[in-house]
C-alpha positions as CSV (number, residue, x, y, z in Angstrom):
1,I,-7.7,-8.0,2.7
2,Q,-6.4,-7.2,6.1
3,R,-3.5,-9.6,5.8
4,A,-2.4,-8.5,2.6
5,S,-3.0,-4.8,3.5
6,I,-0.6,-5.1,6.7
7,S,1.8,-7.1,4.4
8,I,2.3,-4.1,2.5
9,S,3.6,-1.8,5.2
10,N,5.7,-4.8,6.9
11,N,7.6,-5.6,3.5
12,I,8.5,-2.1,3.1
13,A,9.7,-1.6,6.8
14,E,11.7,-5.1,6.2
15,G,13.3,-3.9,3.2
16,F,14.4,-0.9,4.9
17,E,16.0,-2.9,7.8
18,R,17.9,-4.7,5.0
19,K,21.6,-4.0,4.3
20,S,21.7,-3.8,0.5
21,N,19.7,-1.9,-2.2
22,N,19.0,-5.4,-3.9
23,E,17.3,-6.6,-0.6
24,L,15.4,-3.4,-0.3
25,K,14.2,-3.7,-3.8
26,H,13.3,-7.4,-3.2
27,F,10.9,-6.4,-0.4
28,F,9.4,-3.5,-2.4
29,Y,8.4,-6.2,-5.1
30,I,6.6,-8.3,-2.5
31,A,5.0,-5.3,-1.3
32,K,3.9,-4.4,-4.7
33,G,2.6,-8.2,-5.1
34,S,0.7,-7.5,-1.9
35,C,-1.1,-4.5,-3.4
36,G,-2.0,-6.6,-6.5
37,E,-3.8,-9.1,-3.8
38,V,-5.6,-6.4,-1.9
39,R,-7.1,-5.2,-5.4
40,S,-7.9,-8.8,-6.4
41,M,-9.6,-9.5,-3.3
42,S,-11.5,-6.2,-3.5
43,Y,-13.0,-7.0,-6.4
44,V,-14.2,-10.2,-5.0
45,A,-15.5,-8.5,-2.1
46,L,-17.5,-5.8,-4.2
47,E,-18.9,-8.8,-6.2
48,L,-20.1,-10.5,-2.9
49,K,-21.4,-7.2,-1.6
50,Y,-18.9,-7.1,1.0
51,I,-18.0,-3.6,0.4
52,K,-19.7,-0.8,-1.0
53,K,-18.8,0.7,-4.5
54,Q,-17.4,4.0,-2.9
55,D,-15.0,2.1,-0.5
56,F,-13.9,-0.5,-3.3
57,D,-12.7,2.6,-5.5
58,E,-10.9,4.2,-2.6
59,I,-9.2,0.8,-1.8
60,I,-8.2,0.4,-5.5
61,N,-7.1,3.9,-5.8
62,F,-4.9,3.8,-2.6
63,C,-3.3,0.5,-3.9
64,L,-2.6,1.9,-7.3
65,E,-0.7,4.9,-5.8
66,I,1.2,2.7,-3.5
67,A,2.2,0.4,-6.2
68,R,3.0,3.5,-8.5
69,L,5.4,5.0,-5.5
70,L,7.0,1.7,-5.2
71,S,7.6,1.3,-8.8
72,G,9.2,4.8,-8.8
73,F,11.3,3.9,-5.8
74,I,12.5,0.7,-7.1
75,K,13.9,2.5,-10.2
76,T,16.0,4.7,-8.1
77,L,17.7,1.6,-6.8
């Protein structure tokens, strides 16, 4: 979960350092994929009782919001 979470912000940052909108869009899609990884692993962590339901809900909501914002930004490129 930590690795995928860090990947979200790292890919957003890397995209902004690129020279074209196509490259930026590419890294935003990778960041969205990392959001999916965090959500997937959060379901497993909840099932294995590594995290509490309240923490799970917060993680899922953050990831969905990040993915929504990335999708909106991608549409503008």
